[in-house]
C-alpha positions as CSV (number, residue, x, y, z in Angstrom):
1,M,0.0,0.0,0.0
2,R,1.4,3.4,-1.0
3,L,0.3,6.5,0.7
4,S,0.0,9.8,-1.1
5,W,1.9,12.9,0.2
6,A,-1.4,14.3,1.6
7,K,-1.9,11.2,3.7
8,W,1.7,11.4,4.9
9,L,1.2,15.0,5.8
10,L,-2.0,14.3,7.7
11,L,-0.3,11.4,9.5
12,G,2.6,13.6,10.4
13,I,0.4,16.4,11.7
14,L,-1.5,13.9,13.9
15,I,1.7,12.2,15.3
16,L,3.8,15.3,15.8
17,P,2.0,16.7,18.9
18,V,2.2,13.3,20.6
19,A,5.9,12.9,19.7
20,E,6.6,16.5,20.9
21,I,5.0,15.8,24.3
22,V,6.9,12.6,24.8
23,V,10.2,14.3,23.9
24,F,9.4,17.3,26.2
25,V,8.6,15.1,29.1
26,A,11.8,13.1,28.6
27,V,13.9,16.3,28.4
28,A,12.1,17.9,31.4
29,A,12.8,14.8,33.4
30,Q,16.5,15.2,32.7
31,I,16.9,19.0,33.1
32,G,13.8,20.0,34.9
33,F,10.5,21.4,33.8
34,V,11.4,25.1,34.3
35,N,14.6,24.7,32.3
36,A,12.8,22.8,29.5
37,F,10.1,25.5,29.4
38,L,12.7,28.3,29.2
39,I,14.5,26.6,26.4
40,Q,11.2,26.3,24.5
41,F,10.4,29.9,25.2
42,A,13.8,31.1,24.0
43,C,13.5,29.0,20.8
44,S,10.1,30.6,20.1
45,L,11.5,34.1,20.6
46,L,14.4,33.2,18.3
47,G,12.0,31.9,15.6
48,V,9.9,35.2,15.8
49,A,13.1,37.2,15.5
50,M,14.2,35.2,12.5
51,I,10.8,35.5,10.7
52,R,10.9,39.3,11.3
53,S,14.5,39.5,10.0
54,V,13.6,37.6,6.9
55,G,10.5,39.8,6.4
56,R,12.6,43.0,6.9
57,V,15.3,41.8,4.4
58,R,12.6,40.9,1.8
59,L,10.7,44.2,2.4
60,G,14.0,46.1,1.9
61,R,14.5,44.4,-1.4
62,L,11.0,45.1,-2.6
63,R,11.4,48.8,-1.6
64,S,14.6,49.1,-3.6
65,Q,13.0,47.4,-6.6
66,F,10.0,49.8,-6.4
67,G,12.4,52.7,-6.2
68,E,14.4,51.6,-9.2
69,S,11.2,50.7,-11.1
70,M,12.6,47.2,-11.6
71,I,9.8,45.0,-10.4
72,R,10.5,41.4,-11.2
73,T,9.2,38.4,-9.4
74,A,8.5,38.7,-5.7
75,Q,10.0,35.3,-4.7
76,F,12.2,34.3,-1.9
77,D,15.6,33.1,-2.8
78,D,16.6,29.7,-1.3
79,A,18.3,31.2,1.9
80,D,15.4,33.5,2.7
81,L,12.8,30.7,2.3
82,A,14.9,28.3,4.4
83,R,15.3,30.9,7.1
84,L,11.5,31.6,7.0
85,V,10.7,27.9,7.4
86,A,13.3,27.5,10.1
87,G,11.8,30.4,11.9
88,L,8.3,28.9,11.7
89,L,9.6,25.6,13.0
90,L,11.3,27.3,15.9
91,V,8.1,29.1,16.8
92,V,6.2,25.9,17.0
93,P,6.7,24.6,20.6
94,G,8.6,21.4,20.8
95,F,12.1,20.1,20.7
96,L,11.7,18.0,17.5
97,T,10.6,21.0,15.5
98,D,13.3,23.1,17.0
99,V,15.9,20.6,15.9
100,L,14.5,20.6,12.4
101,G,14.4,24.4,12.3
102,A,18.1,24.5,13.5
103,L,19.1,22.0,10.8
104,L,17.5,24.2,8.1
105,L,19.9,26.9,9.1
106,L,22.9,24.8,8.0
107,P,23.7,25.1,4.3
108,A,24.7,21.4,4.1
109,A,21.4,20.3,5.5
110,R,19.6,22.6,3.0
111,R,21.5,21.1,0.1
112,G,20.7,17.6,1.3
113,L,17.0,18.3,1.8
114,G,16.9,19.9,-1.7
115,A,18.5,16.8,-3.2
116,I,16.0,14.5,-1.4
117,L,13.1,16.6,-2.6
118,Q,14.4,16.6,-6.2
119,R,14.8,12.8,-6.1
120,A,11.3,12.4,-4.6
121,S,9.8,14.6,-7.3
122,A,11.6,12.7,-10.1
123,A,10.5,9.4,-8.7
124,R,6.9,10.5,-8.5
125,G,6.9,11.4,-12.1
126,G,7.7,15.0,-11.9
127,A,8.5,16.9,-15.1
128,Q,11.8,15.9,-16.7
129,P,13.4,17.7,-19.6
130,G,13.1,15.9,-22.9
131,V,10.2,13.7,-21.7
132,I,6.8,13.8,-23.4
133,D,4.0,12.2,-21.4
134,L,1.4,10.4,-23.5
135,E,-1.9,8.9,-22.5
136,P,-2.1,5.1,-22.8
137,D,-4.4,5.4,-25.9
138,E,-1.9,7.7,-27.7
139,W,0.8,5.1,-28.2
140,R,1.4,1.4,-28.5
141,R,4.7,-0.6,-28.4
142,Q,5.8,-2.3,-31.7
143,E,8.5,-4.9,-32.2
144,S,10.5,-2.5,-34.5
145,G,10.9,0.0,-31.6
146,I,9.0,2.6,-33.6
147,R,6.1,4.1,-31.7
148,E,2.7,4.7,-33.4
149,R,0.3,7.3,-32.4
150,A,-3.4,6.7,-32.2
151,S,-3.8,8.8,-35.4
152,G,-1.9,6.1,-37.3
153,K,1.2,8.1,-37.9
154,H,4.6,6.6,-37.1
155,V,6.9,8.7,-34.8
156,S,10.6,8.3,-35.2
157,G,13.5,10.4,-34.1
158,V,16.9,10.4,-32.6
159,R,17.5,11.3,-29.0
160,G,18.2,15.0,-28.7
161,Q,16.5,15.7,-32.0
162,E,12.9,16.6,-32.6
163,A,10.7,13.6,-33.5
164,K,9.0,13.7,-36.9
165,A,5.6,12.2,-37.7
166,E,5.6,10.1,-40.8
167,P,2.6,8.7,-42.6
168,D,2.3,5.0,-42.3
169,G,2.1,4.6,-46.0
170,S,-1.4,3.1,-46.2
């Protein structure tokens, strides 16, 4: 049985609070409830400061673009987006989300996460350059290796060159 990403997300949202409580109780048993609470509070403040910082940086860029009349796309670059997500994870109470947020601040962890997401996207059938997706009724396999479209035209071509439709000669 294969779960879709939405089901995994829902499962994670349901399991995360329980896991956070278990980890908090374990940490509080080791260092004390007050200390664990203070660490959580400090991480939340750090997350809010990080979100505000990213917002301020982005707002400054937008203002300069407006001033220069050079409005392009209003998108976060990779570092800004990672800092924003890290800040959001730090704001959420819990040690697990704090660790994930702290990992997102490390460039090596961001590159690793980016590679994992790219592999997952490719494995799920994400768009790949040079690939044309056809519906099952738009092609059929032939012994010669030449594909035939439902319209009856043969399609041949060399990798890297544009395929040409040829009449089937009937």
